[in-house]
C-alpha positions in Angstrom: -37.7 -14.9 -62.7 -37.7 -13.8 -59.1 -40.2 -10.8 -58.6 -39.1 -8.2 -56.2 -42.1 -8.8 -54.1 -40.1 -12.5 -53.5 -37.6 -10.7 -51.5 -37.6 -10.4 -48.0 -38.6 -6.8 -46.5 -36.2 -7.0 -43.7 -33.4 -9.6 -44.5 -31.9 -7.9 -40.9 -33.3 -10.8 -38.9 -32.0 -13.3 -41.2 -28.5 -12.4 -41.1 -28.7 -11.9 -37.2 -30.1 -15.6 -37.1 -27.2 -16.9 -39.3 -24.6 -15.0 -37.6 -25.6 -16.4 -34.1 -25.6 -20.1 -35.8 -22.0 -19.5 -36.8 -20.8 -18.2 -33.5 -22.6 -20.9 -32.0 -21.1 -23.7 -33.9 -17.9 -22.2 -33.4 -18.3 -22.5 -29.6 -19.3 -26.1 -29.8 -16.3 -26.8 -32.4 -14.2 -25.2 -29.5 -15.7 -27.5 -26.6 -15.7 -30.9 -28.3 -11.6 -29.9 -29.3 -10.8 -28.7 -25.7 -12.5 -30.0 -23.2 -14.6 -33.1 -24.5 -12.0 -34.6 -27.1 -12.2 -37.8 -25.5 -13.7 -39.8 -22.6 -10.6 -39.1 -19.5 -11.2 -35.5 -21.2 -14.8 -35.4 -20.7 -14.8 -36.6 -17.0 -11.9 -34.1 -15.9 -13.8 -31.5 -17.5 -16.9 -32.2 -16.1 -15.3 -32.8 -12.5 -13.6 -29.1 -12.9 -17.0 -27.4 -13.8 -18.5 -29.2 -10.5 -15.3 -28.1 -8.5 -16.0 -24.3 -10.1 -19.8 -24.4 -9.5 -19.6 -25.3 -5.8 -17.0 -22.4 -5.3 -19.4 -19.9 -7.1 -21.7 -20.9 -4.8 -19.8 -20.4 -1.7 -18.0 -17.4 -2.9 -22.1 -15.8 -3.4 -23.2 -16.8 -0.2 -19.9 -15.4 1.5 -19.7 -12.2 -0.6 -23.6 -11.4 -1.0 -26.2 -13.8 0.8 -24.7 -13.9 4.2 -22.6 -10.5 4.1 -23.3 -7.7 6.6 -23.6 -4.8 4.6 -24.8 -2.1 7.5 -24.5 -2.4 11.3 -26.6 0.2 13.7 -24.4 2.9 15.6 -21.1 1.1 14.5 -21.5 -1.9 16.7 -18.9 -4.7 15.5 -20.9 -7.5 17.2 -23.0 -8.2 14.2 -19.7 -8.9 12.2 -18.1 -11.0 14.6 -21.3 -12.8 15.6 -21.3 -14.6 11.9 -18.0 -16.2 12.6 -16.3 -16.0 9.0 -19.8 -17.4 7.3 -20.2 -14.0 5.6 -18.3 -11.0 4.2 -18.3 -7.6 6.8 -18.6 -5.2 4.0 -19.7 -2.4 6.6 -16.2 -1.6 7.6 -15.9 -0.4 4.0 -17.8 2.7 4.3 -16.5 3.2 7.8 -12.9 3.2 6.9 -13.1 4.3 3.6 -10.9 7.4 4.2 -8.3 5.2 5.9 -7.6 3.0 2.9 -7.7 5.5 0.3 -5.3 8.0 2.1 -3.7 6.0 5.3 -3.0 7.8 8.2 -3.1 11.3 6.9 -4.6 14.1 8.9 -8.3 13.9 8.4 -8.9 17.5 8.5 -6.2 17.6 5.5 -7.4 14.7 3.5 -8.5 17.1 0.9 -5.0 17.5 0.1 -4.1 14.0 -1.3 -7.1 13.7 -3.0 -6.6 16.8 -5.2 -2.8 15.3 -5.4 -4.8 12.0 -7.0 -7.1 13.9 -9.4 -3.7 15.9 -10.6 -2.4 12.2 -10.7 -5.2 11.3 -13.0 -5.2 14.4 -15.2 -1.5 13.6 -16.1 -2.1 10.0 -17.2 -4.8 11.2 -19.5 -3.2 14.0 -21.0 -0.2 11.7 -21.7 -2.2 8.8 -23.0 -3.3 11.0 -25.6 -1.0 11.5 -28.6 -2.3 15.0 -29.4 -0.4 16.3 -26.3 2.9 14.8 -26.7 4.7 18.0 -27.2 7.7 20.1 -25.6 5.2 21.6 -23.2 3.9 18.3 -21.8 7.3 18.0 -19.8 6.5 21.6 -18.2 2.8 20.5 -17.6 4.5 17.3 -15.6 7.2 19.4 -14.1 4.4 22.2 -12.6 2.0 19.5 -11.8 4.6 17.2 -9.8 5.8 20.5 -7.9 1.8 21.1 -7.2 1.7 17.3 -5.8 5.0 17.8 -3.6 3.5 21.0 -2.1 -0.1 19.4 -1.2 1.6 16.4 0.2 4.5 17.9 2.2 2.5 21.0 2.7 4.7 23.7 4.9 3.3 26.9 3.7 0.5 29.2 5.1 -2.6 27.5 5.7 -0.9 24.1 4.7 0.6 22.5 7.8 3.6 20.2 7.1 2.8 16.1 6.9 5.9 14.0 7.3 6.3 11.2 4.9 5.5 8.9 7.7 1.9 9.9 7.8 1.2 9.2 4.1 -0.6 6.1 2.5 -3.0 4.6 0.6 -3.8 5.7 -3.2 -1.5 8.7 -3.4 1.7 6.3 -2.4 0.3 4.2 -4.7 0.5 6.7 -7.7 3.7 8.0 -6.3 5.6 4.6 -6.7 4.3 3.7 -9.5 5.1 7.0 -11.4 8.2 7.9 -10.5 9.2 3.8 -10.4 8.5 3.3 -14.3 10.3 7.2 -14.9 13.4 5.8 -13.5 13.1 2.4 -14.5 12.9 3.1 -17.9 16.4 4.3 -18.4 17.7 1.7 -16.1 16.1 -0.8 -18.5 17.8 0.6 -21.6 21.1 0.5 -19.8 20.6 -3.1 -18.6 19.2 -4.5 -22.0 22.2 -2.7 -23.8 24.6 -4.2 -20.9 23.4 -7.6 -21.7 24.4 -7.0 -25.3 27.7 -5.9 -24.4 31.0 -7.8 -25.1 32.6 -7.1 -22.0 31.7 -10.0 -19.4 32.2 -7.8 -16.4 29.2 -5.7 -17.8 27.2 -8.7 -19.2 27.4 -10.6 -16.4 26.4 -8.0 -13.9 23.4 -7.4 -16.1 22.5 -10.8 -16.4 22.6 -11.5 -12.7 20.8 -8.4 -12.0 17.8 -9.6 -14.2 18.2 -13.1 -13.0 17.9 -12.2 -9.1 15.2 -9.8 -9.6 13.0 -12.0 -11.8 12.6 -14.8 -9.4 11.0 -12.1 -6.6 7.4 -10.9 -6.5 7.3 -7.4 -6.6 5.4 -7.6 -2.6 8.5 -9.3 -1.4 10.8 -6.6 -2.7 8.6 -3.9 -1.3 8.4 -6.2 2.2 12.1 -6.4 2.3 12.7 -2.8 1.5 10.3 -1.9 4.4 10.9 -4.2 6.8 14.3 -6.5 6.6 16.3 -3.9 5.3 16.4 -1.5 8.3 17.6 -4.7 10.1 20.7 -4.8 8.5 21.5 -0.9 8.7 23.6 0.0 11.5 22.5 2.0 14.4 21.6 5.4 13.8 21.1 5.3 10.1 17.7 5.0 8.7 16.9 5.7 5.3 13.5 6.7 4.8 10.7 4.3 4.3 8.9 5.6 1.0 12.6 6.1 -0.6 13.3 2.5 0.2 10.2 1.4 -1.8 10.6 3.5 -4.5 14.1 2.1 -5.0 12.7 -1.4 -4.9 9.8 -0.4 -7.3 12.7 1.4 -9.8 14.5 -2.0 -9.3 11.6 -4.0 -10.4 10.3 -1.9 -13.4 13.7 -1.8 -14.6 14.3 -5.5 -15.0 10.8 -5.6 -16.2 11.6 -3.0 -19.1 14.8 -4.3 -19.9 12.9 -7.5 -20.8 11.0 -5.5 -23.2 13.6 -3.5 -24.6 16.2 -6.4 -25.0 16.5 -7.1 -28.8 15.8 -11.1 -28.5 13.6 -12.1 -25.7 15.9 -13.8 -23.1 15.1 -16.3 -20.7 13.1 -15.0 -17.8 11.0 -12.3 -19.9 7.8 -12.5 -20.5 6.8 -13.4 -24.0 4.1 -11.1 -24.5 0.6 -11.4 -25.8 -0.7 -12.0 -29.5 -2.2 -8.8 -29.3 1.5 -7.1 -28.9 2.7 -9.5 -31.8 0.1 -8.3 -33.9 0.8 -4.3 -33.6 4.7 -5.2 -34.1 3.8 -6.8 -37.3 4.4 -3.8 -39.4 7.9 -3.2 -37.7 8.8 -7.1 -38.6 7.9 -6.9 -42.6 9.5 -3.2 -42.6 12.9 -4.5 -41.5 12.1 -7.5 -43.7 11.9 -5.2 -46.6 15.0 -3.3 -45.9 17.0 -6.3 -45.3 16.0 -7.9 -48.6 16.8 -4.3 -50.3 20.0 -3.8 -48.9 21.4 -7.5 -49.8 24.8 -7.6 -50.9 25.9 -4.7 -48.4 27.1 -5.8 -45.0 26.8 -2.3 -43.4 23.2 -2.6 -44.1 22.3 -5.8 -42.1 22.8 -4.9 -38.6 22.6 -7.6 -35.9 20.4 -8.1 -32.8 20.9 -4.9 -30.9 23.6 -3.5 -33.2 20.4 -0.7 -34.0 20.4 0.6 -30.6 24.1 0.8 -30.6 24.5 2.3 -34.2 21.8 5.4 -33.0 22.9 5.9 -29.9 26.9 6.3 -31.0 25.6 8.9 -33.8 26.4 6.4 -36.8 26.4 7.8 -40.1 25.6 6.0 -43.8 28.0 7.8 -46.4 25.1 7.6 -48.7 22.5 9.2 -46.4 23.1 12.2 -44.4 19.2 13.2 -44.2 17.6 14.3 -41.1 14.5 12.4 -39.8 11.7 14.4 -38.6 8.4 13.2 -37.2 5.1 14.9 -37.4 3.0 15.1 -34.8 -0.2 13.4 -36.2 1.8 10.0 -37.3 0.3 7.0 -36.4 2.3 3.6 -34.8 2.9 2.2 -38.0 4.9 5.0 -39.3 6.8 5.0 -35.8 7.7 1.6 -36.4 8.4 2.1 -40.5 11.2 4.9 -39.7 12.9 3.3 -36.9 13.2 0.5 -39.2 14.6 2.8 -41.8 17.3 4.1 -38.9 18.2 0.7 -38.1 19.4 -0.3 -41.3 20.8 3.0 -42.6 21.9 4.3 -39.6 20.2 8.1 -40.1 21.2 10.7 -37.8 18.4 11.7 -35.9 17.3 14.4 -33.1 17.4 13.7 -29.4 13.6 14.1 -29.0 12.5 12.2 -32.2 14.9 9.2 -31.3 13.2 9.2 -27.5 9.7 8.9 -29.4 11.2 6.3 -31.6 12.5 4.1 -28.8 9.2 4.8 -26.5 7.6 3.5 -29.6 10.1 0.8 -30.3 10.2 -0.9 -26.8 6.3 -0.8 -26.2 5.7 -2.5 -29.7 8.6 -4.8 -29.4 8.1 -8.3 -31.4 8.8 -11.3 -29.4 10.7 -14.3 -30.4 
């Protein structure tokens, strides 16, 4: 019989060493299976490792060892003297205001800086489920009004600044925020249009998705900013920021239409394994409800039909209860309750429906 004194005084180091051995064996097995499974694979892997090592060394030499970090009295001759052998990082502290705020007046650049902080605060509040209330809409409206006043001005103490002088980080946040806000309803309409039985509507939606999906966002912004004015008649000029905003909305609408489509069509990204794992409870809930409602055709919706049922106010004769959500419910509860709506066609309030649709679109399972 083993005595108490035979047990190790501190078993934690033994557990750590075992964990390291298991992790090391797992890495070795992965390397053998993916990189060194055969002689040709081993040769190609070694050649790629040599190329990557040479590229990393060259990058370090250019970005750190041969780089110019500061120049005396803003003398740019030192950067020209290295002739591309190293990076000239001295331009970053010299031009950081231009990078962040563009050509906005120098003495008024505190205004776009405050607007950027307001955007960050809004994003933080919107990412916390505890703040998902009706008051958040009022907070967004008031904050956007403050941002508009800061960027445009026109008040006592705030001189007017036209949109042509805007640039940098505030414009990026404005384009991203309004692009996603207006792109979401556009994506929902396009996803529903692709499921429509009317050939004209379905063809237009498919043409829109197939046309936008093959063009990078930077190309759309370039076309909207530079090429589009060349096709306009003389005297007609649309604001450059508005043109870029429309291009961003069209791109975001196409991306979100792929997310909200009930079946993953060609041209839409397939999503990550993490997204598929998070969407698992919704799939399981739908399967359980489908099995429990076997034999009742009205409880077996076709792909995409659940959106039409909810939006058209469909209500089953066997269940007339209203569905309400609590503020502290988790994502799993949202997915399960949306599955109940999909099967039974329950009547749901508009605010709760919007929250369920948001959860469903962001956690849509891939096929």
